[in-house]
MDTraj code that builds the backbone (N, CA, C; nanometers):
import mdtraj as md
import numpy as np

residues = "MET THR ASP TRP ILE ARG LYS LEU SER PRO SER GLY CYS PRO GLU GLU LEU THR PRO LEU GLN LEU ALA TRP LEU GLY ASP ALA ILE TRP GLU VAL HIS GLN ARG LEU LEU PHE CYS GLN LYS PRO ALA ARG LEU LYS ASP ILE HIS SER SER VAL VAL LEU LYS VAL LYS ALA GLU ALA GLN ALA ASN ALA LEU ASN LYS LEU GLU LEU ILE LEU THR ASP LEU GLU LYS GLN LEU VAL LYS LYS GLY ARG ASN LYS VAL GLY ARG GLY SER ARG LYS LEU ASP VAL ALA THR TYR ALA LYS ALA THR GLY PHE GLU THR LEU ILE GLY TRP LEU PHE LEU LYS ASN PRO GLN ARG LEU ALA GLN ILE LEU ASP LEU LEU GLU THR ASP SER ASN GLN GLN".split()
xyz = np.array([
    [-2.1910, -1.5062, -0.8395],
    [-2.0755, -1.4222, -0.8542],
    [-1.9591, -1.4745, -0.7713],
    [-1.9708, -1.5950, -0.7204],
    [-1.8628, -1.6510, -0.6385],
    [-1.7814, -1.7556, -0.7135],
    [-1.7971, -1.7623, -0.8444],
    [-1.7226, -1.8618, -0.9216],
    [-1.5724, -1.8482, -0.9009],
    [-1.5232, -1.7267, -0.8909],
    [-1.3793, -1.7064, -0.8727],
    [-1.3318, -1.7652, -0.7405],
    [-1.4161, -1.7652, -0.6401],
    [-1.3788, -1.8215, -0.5107],
    [-1.3872, -1.9734, -0.5151],
    [-1.4898, -2.0250, -0.5801],
    [-1.5079, -2.1703, -0.5876],
    [-1.3918, -2.2403, -0.6580],
    [-1.3223, -2.1684, -0.7437],
    [-1.2092, -2.2270, -0.8165],
    [-1.0816, -2.2323, -0.7329],
    [-1.0816, -2.1685, -0.6176],
    [-0.9631, -2.1640, -0.5322],
    [-0.9489, -2.2924, -0.4517],
    [-0.8267, -2.3238, -0.4209],
    [-0.7965, -2.4320, -0.3280],
    [-0.7555, -2.3681, -0.1957],
    [-0.7757, -2.4405, -0.0863],
    [-0.7271, -2.3853, 0.0405],
    [-0.5783, -2.3534, 0.0292],
    [-0.5383, -2.2405, 0.0836],
    [-0.3978, -2.2017, 0.0766],
    [-0.3609, -2.1216, 0.2004],
    [-0.2376, -2.1305, 0.2364],
    [-0.1928, -2.0558, 0.3527],
    [-0.2284, -2.1254, 0.4820],
    [-0.1859, -2.0672, 0.5892],
    [-0.2104, -2.1202, 0.7230],
    [-0.2775, -2.0124, 0.8072],
    [-0.4088, -2.0043, 0.7980],
    [-0.4758, -1.8984, 0.8737],
    [-0.4538, -1.9107, 1.0240],
    [-0.4187, -2.0316, 1.0701],
    [-0.3946, -2.0515, 1.2138],
    [-0.2727, -1.9718, 1.2604],
    [-0.1834, -1.9383, 1.1663],
    [-0.0621, -1.8641, 1.2015],
    [-0.0835, -1.7133, 1.2012],
    [-0.2009, -1.6684, 1.1592],
    [-0.2304, -1.5262, 1.1540],
    [-0.3115, -1.4838, 1.2761],
    [-0.2964, -1.3598, 1.3139],
    [-0.3767, -1.3082, 1.4244],
    [-0.5185, -1.2804, 1.3741],
    [-0.6142, -1.2736, 1.4648],
    [-0.7506, -1.2400, 1.4217],
    [-0.7578, -1.1074, 1.3454],
    [-0.6782, -1.0098, 1.3855],
    [-0.6829, -0.8809, 1.3163],
    [-0.6195, -0.8888, 1.1773],
    [-0.5204, -0.9747, 1.1590],
    [-0.4663, -0.9968, 1.0248],
    [-0.5716, -1.0631, 0.9364],
    [-0.6412, -1.1604, 0.9915],
    [-0.7487, -1.2265, 0.9163],
    [-0.8598, -1.1261, 0.8832],
    [-0.8910, -1.0380, 0.9773],
    [-0.9942, -0.9361, 0.9532],
    [-0.9501, -0.8414, 0.8422],
    [-0.8251, -0.8038, 0.8413],
    [-0.7719, -0.7148, 0.7382],
    [-0.7861, -0.7800, 0.6006],
    [-0.7514, -0.9089, 0.5930],
    [-0.7665, -0.9834, 0.4680],
    [-0.9149, -0.9978, 0.4333],
    [-0.9959, -1.0341, 0.5314],
    [-1.1392, -1.0539, 0.5085],
    [-1.2077, -0.9284, 0.4590],
    [-1.1658, -0.8142, 0.5090],
    [-1.2221, -0.6874, 0.4632],
    [-1.1942, -0.6678, 0.3144],
    [-1.0728, -0.7010, 0.2725],
    [-1.0364, -0.6870, 0.1304],
    [-1.1163, -0.7838, 0.0429],
    [-1.1319, -0.9067, 0.0879],
    [-1.2078, -1.0063, 0.0109],
    [-1.3535, -0.9638, 0.0003],
    [-1.4118, -0.9170, 0.1087],
    [-1.5506, -0.8700, 0.1090],
    [-1.5683, -0.7546, 0.0107],
    [-1.4726, -0.6621, 0.0096],
    [-1.4837, -0.5482, -0.0820],
    [-1.4702, -0.5927, -0.2276],
    [-1.3778, -0.6832, -0.2567],
    [-1.3646, -0.7339, -0.3943],
    [-1.4946, -0.8000, -0.4377],
    [-1.5520, -0.8796, -0.3491],
    [-1.6786, -0.9467, -0.3809],
    [-1.7878, -0.8435, -0.4117],
    [-1.7986, -0.7415, -0.3302],
    [-1.9007, -0.6386, -0.3530],
    [-1.8753, -0.5629, -0.4831],
    [-1.7499, -0.5335, -0.5120],
    [-1.7182, -0.4636, -0.6366],
    [-1.7570, -0.5485, -0.7573],
    [-1.7294, -0.6775, -0.7486],
    [-1.7676, -0.7664, -0.8597],
    [-1.9193, -0.7687, -0.8779],
    [-1.9927, -0.7723, -0.7689],
    [-2.1388, -0.7718, -0.7777],
    [-2.1904, -0.6453, -0.8457],
    [-2.1365, -0.5319, -0.8087],
    [-2.1861, -0.4051, -0.8624],
    [-2.1359, -0.3761, -1.0037],
    [-2.0335, -0.4477, -1.0474],
    [-1.9831, -0.4289, -1.1847],
    [-2.0640, -0.5089, -1.2867],
    [-2.1597, -0.5873, -1.2423],
    [-2.2381, -0.6700, -1.3339],
    [-2.3302, -0.5884, -1.4229],
    [-2.3718, -0.4724, -1.3747],
    [-2.4642, -0.3885, -1.4519],
    [-2.3947, -0.2569, -1.4855],
    [-2.4187, -0.2065, -1.6045],
    [-2.3598, -0.0766, -1.6390],
    [-2.4135, 0.0334, -1.5470],
    [-2.3241, 0.1159, -1.5009],
    [-2.3629, 0.2286, -1.4152],
    [-2.2461, 0.3259, -1.4101],
    [-2.2762, 0.4440, -1.3625],
    [-2.1695, 0.5421, -1.3460],
    [-2.0786, 0.4983, -1.2321],
    [-1.9511, 0.5184, -1.2484],
    [-1.8536, 0.4773, -1.1484],
    [-1.8830, 0.5384, -1.0117],
    [-1.9250, 0.6633, -1.0116],
    [-1.9588, 0.7309, -0.8861],
    [-2.0706, 0.6569, -0.8130],
    [-2.1715, 0.6130, -0.8869],
    [-2.2845, 0.5407, -0.8275],
    [-2.2418, 0.4033, -0.7773],
    [-2.1597, 0.3345, -0.8562],
    [-2.1097, 0.2027, -0.8144],
    [-2.0296, 0.2169, -0.6852],
    [-1.9414, 0.3151, -0.6839],
    [-1.8582, 0.3370, -0.5650],
    [-1.9443, 0.3617, -0.4415],
    [-2.0430, 0.4470, -0.4548],
    [-2.1311, 0.4772, -0.3411],
    [-2.2039, 0.3522, -0.2928],
    [-2.2485, 0.2699, -0.3849],
    [-2.3184, 0.1459, -0.3489],
    [-2.2255, 0.0493, -0.2767],
    [-2.1047, 0.0372, -0.3254],
    [-2.0081, -0.0534, -0.2615],
    [-1.9734, -0.0035, -0.1213],
    [-1.9527, 0.1249, -0.1069],
    [-1.9200, 0.1811, 0.0251],
    [-2.0297, 0.1470, 0.1257],
    [-2.1547, 0.1543, 0.0848],
    [-2.2647, 0.1192, 0.1752],
    [-2.2591, -0.0268, 0.2184],
    [-2.2102, -0.1143, 0.1313],
    [-2.2047, -0.2574, 0.1608],
    [-2.0825, -0.2983, 0.2428],
    [-1.9752, -0.2192, 0.2356],
    [-1.8524, -0.2603, 0.3036],
    [-1.8300, -0.1880, 0.4363],
    [-1.9132, -0.0912, 0.4679],
    [-1.8945, -0.0219, 0.5952],
    [-1.9305, -0.1154, 0.7114],
    [-1.8824, -0.0808, 0.8268],
    [-1.8953, -0.1677, 0.9445],
    [-2.0398, -0.2055, 0.9758],
    [-2.1310, -0.1121, 0.9631],
    [-2.2716, -0.1421, 0.9932],
    [-2.3242, -0.2524, 0.9029],
    [-2.2890, -0.2475, 0.7750],
    [-2.3353, -0.3483, 0.6797],
    [-2.2714, -0.4843, 0.7092],
    [-2.1454, -0.4826, 0.7490],
    [-2.0791, -0.6090, 0.7830],
    [-2.1403, -0.6697, 0.9090],
    [-2.1716, -0.5867, 1.0059],
    [-2.2370, -0.6360, 1.1281],
    [-2.3743, -0.6943, 1.0944],
    [-2.4484, -0.6299, 1.0056],
    [-2.5785, -0.6826, 0.9631],
    [-2.5628, -0.8152, 0.8896],
    [-2.4592, -0.8266, 0.8075],
    [-2.4336, -0.9525, 0.7366],
    [-2.4086, -1.0639, 0.8374],
    [-2.3306, -1.0355, 0.9398],
    [-2.3044, -1.1367, 1.0431],
    [-2.4335, -1.1758, 1.1141],
    [-2.5197, -1.0808, 1.1419],
    [-2.6488, -1.1116, 1.2053],
    [-2.7283, -1.2111, 1.1213],
    [-2.7237, -1.1965, 0.9898],
    [-2.7970, -1.2858, 0.9004],
    [-2.7383, -1.4269, 0.8986],
    [-2.6112, -1.4380, 0.9334],
    [-2.5423, -1.5675, 0.9271],
    [-2.5445, -1.6458, 1.0576],
    [-2.5757, -1.5813, 1.1663],
    [-2.5555, -1.6416, 1.2981],
    [-2.6180, -1.7798, 1.3135],
    [-2.7323, -1.8029, 1.2539],
    [-2.7992, -1.9326, 1.2709],
    [-2.7357, -2.0454, 1.1895],
    [-2.6567, -2.0125, 1.0885],
    [-2.5995, -2.1172, 1.0038],
    [-2.4501, -2.1393, 1.0272],
    [-2.3906, -2.0621, 1.1164],
    [-2.2476, -2.0776, 1.1400],
    [-2.2186, -2.2032, 1.2214],
    [-2.1086, -2.2675, 1.1878],
    [-2.0634, -2.3834, 1.2650],
    [-2.0019, -2.3338, 1.3957],
    [-1.9759, -2.4258, 1.4865],
    [-1.9133, -2.3874, 1.6130],
    [-1.7755, -2.3252, 1.5886],
    [-1.6985, -2.3821, 1.4968],
    [-1.5673, -2.3259, 1.4646],
    [-1.5799, -2.1842, 1.4093],
    [-1.6757, -2.1637, 1.3208],
    [-1.6968, -2.0309, 1.2629],
    [-1.7381, -1.9301, 1.3705],
    [-1.8208, -1.9740, 1.4638],
    [-1.8601, -1.8861, 1.5747],
    [-1.7400, -1.8490, 1.6603],
    [-1.6494, -1.9451, 1.6809],
    [-1.5267, -1.9176, 1.7575],
    [-1.4389, -1.8151, 1.6858],
    [-1.4294, -1.8274, 1.5545],
    [-1.3498, -1.7320, 1.4771],
    [-1.4075, -1.5915, 1.4872],
    [-1.5392, -1.5819, 1.4755],
    [-1.6065, -1.4523, 1.4888],
    [-1.5776, -1.3940, 1.6267],
    [-1.5877, -1.4769, 1.7285],
    [-1.5654, -1.4306, 1.8656],
    [-1.4217, -1.3822, 1.8845],
    [-1.3262, -1.4554, 1.8284],
    [-1.1858, -1.4133, 1.8391],
    [-1.1645, -1.2768, 1.7752],
    [-1.2214, -1.2578, 1.6574],
    [-1.2084, -1.1288, 1.5911],
    [-1.2788, -1.0183, 1.6676],
    [-1.3976, -1.0485, 1.7145],
    [-1.4776, -0.9506, 1.7896],
    [-1.4052, -0.9070, 1.9168],
    [-1.3400, -1.0023, 1.9830],
    [-1.2750, -0.9726, 2.1102],
    [-1.1429, -0.8979, 2.0956],
    [-1.0893, -0.8904, 1.9765],
    [-0.9619, -0.8212, 1.9552],
    [-0.9797, -0.6719, 1.9285],
    [-1.1016, -0.6289, 1.9169],
    [-1.1273, -0.4875, 1.8894],
    [-1.1036, -0.4073, 2.0158],
    [-1.0288, -0.3023, 2.0024],
    [-1.0052, -0.2133, 2.1162],
    [-1.1216, -0.1180, 2.1312],
    [-1.0922, 0.0095, 2.1196],
    [-1.1965, 0.1118, 2.1312],
    [-1.2813, 0.1201, 2.0054],
    [-1.2275, 0.0724, 1.8948],
    [-1.3022, 0.0797, 1.7701],
    [-1.2944, 0.2182, 1.7093],
    [-1.3956, 0.2515, 1.6362],
    [-1.4028, 0.3784, 1.5656],
    [-1.4723, 0.4836, 1.6509],
    [-1.4319, 0.6073, 1.6358],
    [-1.4984, 0.7161, 1.7095],
    [-1.6381, 0.7432, 1.6547],
    [-1.6603, 0.7065, 1.5297],
    [-1.7884, 0.7352, 1.4640],
    [-1.8919, 0.6247, 1.4857],
    [-1.8515, 0.5173, 1.5515],
    [-1.9358, 0.3986, 1.5583],
    [-1.9313, 0.3386, 1.6973],
    [-2.0416, 0.2777, 1.7398],
    [-2.0391, 0.2136, 1.8707],
    [-1.9505, 0.0879, 1.8650],
    [-1.8907, 0.0564, 1.9763],
    [-1.7931, -0.0523, 1.9846],
    [-1.8552, -0.1867, 1.9467],
    [-1.9789, -0.2114, 1.9853],
    [-2.0430, -0.3403, 1.9564],
    [-2.0564, -0.3643, 1.8059],
    [-2.0974, -0.2637, 1.7331],
    [-2.1110, -0.2774, 1.5875],
    [-1.9746, -0.2980, 1.5238],
    [-1.8782, -0.2189, 1.5660],
    [-1.7421, -0.2305, 1.5130],
    [-1.6848, -0.3697, 1.5427],
    [-1.7106, -0.4203, 1.6620],
    [-1.6611, -0.5524, 1.7006],
    [-1.7263, -0.6619, 1.6161],
    [-1.8559, -0.6506, 1.5926],
    [-1.9244, -0.7488, 1.5076],
    [-1.8672, -0.7472, 1.3665],
    [-1.8420, -0.6286, 1.3135],
    [-1.7855, -0.6160, 1.1795],
    [-1.6478, -0.6812, 1.1733],
    [-1.5684, -0.6606, 1.2764],
    [-1.4351, -0.7212, 1.2802],
    [-1.4464, -0.8731, 1.2896],
    [-1.5416, -0.9228, 1.3655],
    [-1.5650, -1.0671, 1.3718],
    [-1.6037, -1.1235, 1.2360],
    [-1.6893, -1.0523, 1.1651],
    [-1.7303, -1.0923, 1.0304],
    [-1.6098, -1.0970, 0.9365],
    [-1.5283, -0.9925, 0.9399],
    [-1.4096, -0.9867, 0.8542],
    [-1.3122, -1.0997, 0.8868],
    [-1.2972, -1.1301, 1.0155],
    [-1.2086, -1.2394, 1.0567],
    [-1.2566, -1.3710, 0.9971],
    [-1.3852, -1.3952, 1.0032],
    [-1.4436, -1.5165, 0.9449],
    [-1.4179, -1.5225, 0.7948],
    [-1.4415, -1.4134, 0.7256],
    [-1.4226, -1.4099, 0.5797],
    [-1.2765, -1.4365, 0.5451],
    [-1.1849, -1.3747, 0.6164],
    [-1.0424, -1.3958, 0.5909],
    [-1.0008, -1.5400, 0.6132],
    [-1.0477, -1.6001, 0.7222],
    [-1.0132, -1.7388, 0.7536],
    [-1.0695, -1.8333, 0.6477],
    [-1.1958, -1.8137, 0.6134],
    [-1.2572, -1.9007, 0.5128],
    [-1.1904, -1.8861, 0.3767],
    [-1.1491, -1.7664, 0.3412],
    [-1.0814, -1.7450, 0.2136],
    [-0.9554, -1.8319, 0.2054],
    [-0.8820, -1.8405, 0.3140],
    [-0.7580, -1.9185, 0.3146],
    [-0.7812, -2.0674, 0.3371],
    [-0.8768, -2.1012, 0.4206],
    [-0.8929, -2.2399, 0.4651],
    [-1.0038, -2.3174, 0.3937],
    [-1.1140, -2.2500, 0.3603],
    [-1.2284, -2.3206, 0.3049],
    [-1.3048, -2.2321, 0.2051],
    [-1.2455, -2.2107, 0.0858],
    [-1.3106, -2.1233, -0.0125],
    [-1.4509, -2.1689, -0.0520],
    [-1.4764, -2.2987, -0.0491],
    [-1.6098, -2.3484, -0.0843],
    [-1.7143, -2.2990, 0.0153],
    [-1.6811, -2.3032, 0.1417],
    [-1.7730, -2.2548, 0.2458],
    [-1.7902, -2.1035, 0.2341],
    [-1.6798, -2.0342, 0.2046],
    [-1.6892, -1.8892, 0.1852],
    [-1.7857, -1.8570, 0.0720],
    [-1.7740, -1.9272, -0.0388],
    [-1.8637, -1.9044, -0.1527],
    [-2.0085, -1.9298, -0.1120],
    [-2.0309, -2.0347, -0.0349],
    [-2.1663, -2.0672, 0.0120],
    [-2.2230, -1.9526, 0.0969],
    [-2.1426, -1.8996, 0.1860],
    [-2.1859, -1.7900, 0.2729],
    [-2.2127, -1.6632, 0.1921],
    [-2.1226, -1.6323, 0.0988],
    [-2.1415, -1.5121, 0.0165],
    [-2.2655, -1.5252, -0.0714],
    [-2.2891, -1.6440, -0.1247],
    [-2.4098, -1.6671, -0.2048],
    [-2.5352, -1.6478, -0.1202],
    [-2.5319, -1.6982, 0.0019],
    [-2.6465, -1.6839, 0.0913],
    [-2.6731, -1.5360, 0.1206],
    [-2.5682, -1.4605, 0.1474],
    [-2.5858, -1.3170, 0.1734],
    [-2.6347, -1.2433, 0.0495],
    [-2.5874, -1.2841, -0.0659],
    [-2.6310, -1.2208, -0.1910],
    [-2.7785, -1.2501, -0.2174],
    [-2.8198, -1.3735, -0.1939],
    [-2.9601, -1.4119, -0.2129],
    [-3.0482, -1.3342, -0.1156],
    [-3.0049, -1.3262, 0.0090],
    [-3.0798, -1.2531, 0.1097],
    [-3.0910, -1.1055, 0.0727],
    [-2.9842, -1.0497, 0.0206],
    [-2.9819, -0.9088, -0.0206],
    [-3.0763, -0.8837, -0.1386],
    [-3.0825, -0.9784, -0.2304],
    [-3.1698, -0.9648, -0.3473],
    [-3.3171, -0.9751, -0.3113],
    [-3.3486, -1.0425, -0.2006],
    [-3.4876, -1.0601, -0.1601],
    [-3.5416, -0.9389, -0.0847],
    [-3.4545, -0.8474, -0.0477],
    [-3.5004, -0.7302, 0.0287],
    [-3.5420, -0.6189, -0.0627],
])
top = md.Topology()
chain = top.add_chain()
for i, resn in enumerate(residues, 1):
    res = top.add_residue(resn, chain, resSeq=i)
    for name in ("N", "CA", "C"):
        top.add_atom(name, md.element.get_by_symbol(name[0]), res)
traj = md.Trajectory(xyz[None], top)
């Protein structure tokens, strides 16, 4: 389901964006990816929406990052750390560590979307495969 990403060329200058701007973009890309995955099978819109919400909430993003930690490059780890460290108090409904991990994940996704769509597709495919095996 990452064909649309694989067709992209690197664009923009993610180095000119703040980690939180990259996280904001990464959150949107992650949600689009999840929506595309759930639109593959016919289902009621209410059910699709509920499924996507479970995948895009901070806890799910933090879990996705946990699954990736062993395969991230040093640069990718630095990006995650930059995003993680920019989180203030976070959400009142969530512990700061989980919220920070989710922000680090989003920062990585946003940066890869702009700088290295091929790597982003590889990471999303890996997470999708891992999700299908559970």
